[in-house]
Phi, psi and omega in degrees: 000139184292152177301150183275134175279174181232073181285161174272143171260122179239122183267128178271148179245134175244191186297335183261003180114213179294120184233339181202168180228121177257129176261113184253157181284145178249116180059034175075008181285158179288138181291132181286145182301321180297324179289322176298319178297321178300318178296319180295321179296317178303312182296321180296317181294313188282344182258001186301310182296321183295317182291328182273359178080013181279157178289124181254017182281185186311334182299333181255021184297325180297316179294322179300313183288332174296317177297318181300313180296319181296316183292327177298319177297315181298314179301315179298318179296316181295318181290321177298315178297320181294331182267359178287157179301138184263169178276201182296149178295140185283133172289156182234158173210129178052041174083003179235146176283167178305311181299322179296321177296316181293322177294322178297320177295320180298321183279324190234021184294345178289341176276114183305323180295315179295318180301314179296320181296316180291319178301315181295322179298315180293322178296323178293322176294323173062219184292347174296343179283338190299315179303322180290315180298319179292322178299320178297315183290332180279341184299133180291156175299149180238088184302334182299334179296313178297320182295319178297314180294323178295319179293320178299320180296324181292334179261015171097014179261117187283320185273143178301140178277327179229157182287140178290157184303328185291341190300308183290329177298322179293323176297319179298318177302317179300320179298314179293327178297319181289317184287327179056228183296343178294345181269012186304326182296343179275354186302312181304318181288326177298322179293324176295315179299317180301319182292341183257358181296142182258337184236160178298322180298318179296317180296325179298313182300314182294318178300319178296315180300321178293311186292338180293347175282348181066216182304338179296345180264021183307323183297344182274351188302313179303318180294323179293318178297319177300318178297317180295328181281326185262342183275185180269197183300314179301320180298320178303315184296306187282341172290320176301315179299318181294317180297325178293322179290322182283316174051050176226170180051058181299335181298334176246332182285318183295315176301319178298313182294322179297322177299327182285347180292345178256010183296144186295323180278130185298332181293326176297318178294321180295312179301317183293314180297320179297316181293321181298325178300332179290340180273353182045230187293345177289351179252024186298335179295343180273358185305310181304319181288325178293324178299322177298326182288350176294343177252018181297144179295340182267126182301317183295325178292315179300316181296318181291321177296321178299312180296320181296318180297321178302321183280326188272314186214081183304323181295315179295326179295316178297317179298328180277003177089015179274120182292000000 
């Protein structure tokens, strides 16, 4: 990412008071994106009442000054954030940075042509994308973002002023999804990040990024099993899913998954049975427990156990009456 410039913020005054914010260049330098965003936020905040047709005269002065105070805080946060040291410089392809390609995919990914174009761009960038993706995943949560959007909503602004913390994490997930096993060199650092995650949501994102490598993420299996054993219910679910995608080291993965077949919540049994099917005949030790699930009260569990048995032990499946 390019070094941050230091433009001046100059606030214009109109007949009604503070009405707009112009971001001007300092010594001819290029205006920084964070400062432009600060200006847009100011304009959005100060024009809300006008656009909605509300009276902006003295009767609403309290709300006006609340907005004024709020935007000053937001501008300060954005500029401070903009001047902080940045991570690795973004690689580019066809005139767009990695993040720009991922954001384009996020906005227009329903269009197959756009999706293919973005996928190809990320594949061309290749492993040069990994430092940026890892930097995104390592970035700490920024609660002030939620607070700013919540405050904006309270003063009548419907659209978020700043992106929520999950947005960039989702972009990183998209990057790992496209790269797949080519991202294997990032595995050691992903495991370090996983060990430092504070919330279940954070652990979910990292676990998904790891599992998207498929069998190339085999080295992560012991850490994933440990997470599934020590974590809560959500961790059990997404660890089962990850083990199924990787489908390696059956000597330790299959016993863990088999234990989950007796889990009280039906979703845990479903995730485990589904993952065991990915191990095919390497999961034959799970056959007795899977046969028991053929009488499970949940339809989805019965169906998944049936499919898993066909893949793992065809003879046992036939004997159990599975066509």
